[in-house]
C-alpha positions as CSV (number, residue, x, y, z in Angstrom):
1,M,14.3,20.8,-6.9
2,N,14.1,17.3,-5.4
3,E,11.5,14.7,-6.2
4,L,9.3,15.4,-3.1
5,Q,9.2,19.2,-3.8
6,A,8.1,18.4,-7.4
7,R,5.1,16.5,-6.1
8,K,3.6,19.4,-4.0
9,T,-0.1,19.9,-4.6
10,N,-2.7,22.4,-3.6
11,Y,-5.7,20.2,-2.8
12,K,-7.8,19.6,0.2
13,L,-8.3,16.2,1.8
14,T,-11.8,15.1,2.8
15,L,-11.9,12.5,5.5
16,E,-14.7,10.1,6.4
17,E,-14.0,10.7,10.1
18,P,-12.1,13.5,11.9
19,L,-8.5,13.0,12.9
20,R,-8.1,12.3,16.6
21,V,-4.3,12.6,17.0
22,L,-3.0,14.6,14.1
23,D,-3.6,18.3,13.4
24,A,-2.5,20.5,10.6
25,N,0.7,21.5,12.4
26,L,1.7,17.9,13.2
27,I,1.0,16.8,9.6
28,H,3.3,19.6,8.5
29,Q,6.0,18.4,10.9
30,L,5.7,14.9,9.7
31,D,5.9,16.0,6.0
32,E,9.0,18.0,6.8
33,A,10.6,15.0,8.5
34,L,9.8,12.7,5.6
35,M,11.2,15.3,3.2
36,H,14.5,15.6,5.1
37,V,15.0,11.8,5.8
38,G,16.9,11.6,2.4
39,T,17.3,8.6,0.2
40,F,17.3,6.0,3.0
41,G,16.3,6.4,6.6
42,E,13.5,6.2,9.1
43,V,10.9,8.5,10.6
44,R,9.6,7.2,14.0
45,L,6.7,8.5,16.1
46,V,7.3,8.2,19.8
47,V,4.3,7.9,22.0
48,V,4.6,8.5,25.8
49,K,1.7,7.7,28.0
50,G,-0.7,7.6,25.0
51,V,0.4,11.0,23.7
52,L,2.6,11.6,20.6
53,R,5.7,13.3,22.1
54,Y,8.6,13.0,19.5
55,I,9.3,12.6,15.9
56,Q,12.7,10.9,15.4
57,V,14.4,11.1,12.1
58,M,17.3,8.6,11.4
59,Y,19.5,9.3,8.5
60,S,21.7,6.7,6.8
61,E,24.9,7.1,4.9
62,T,26.9,4.7,2.8
63,V,30.1,3.5,4.4
64,Q,33.2,4.2,2.4
65,R,35.6,1.3,2.6
66,H,39.2,1.8,2.0
67,R,41.3,-1.3,1.2
């Protein structure tokens, strides 16, 4: 079990204002992307014409140098 899986909770979030862009499905997709990014990387949200269109996940790996 990795660290993110160990932090799963079963609580409900109460917001002062309703979300205008995110819905439950998108929040789940973002959570999955963050979980899979690994030790080091980036999760980017790509907006096209004012609409969220893509979630980009960039993974990073250590370069092995041979001398």
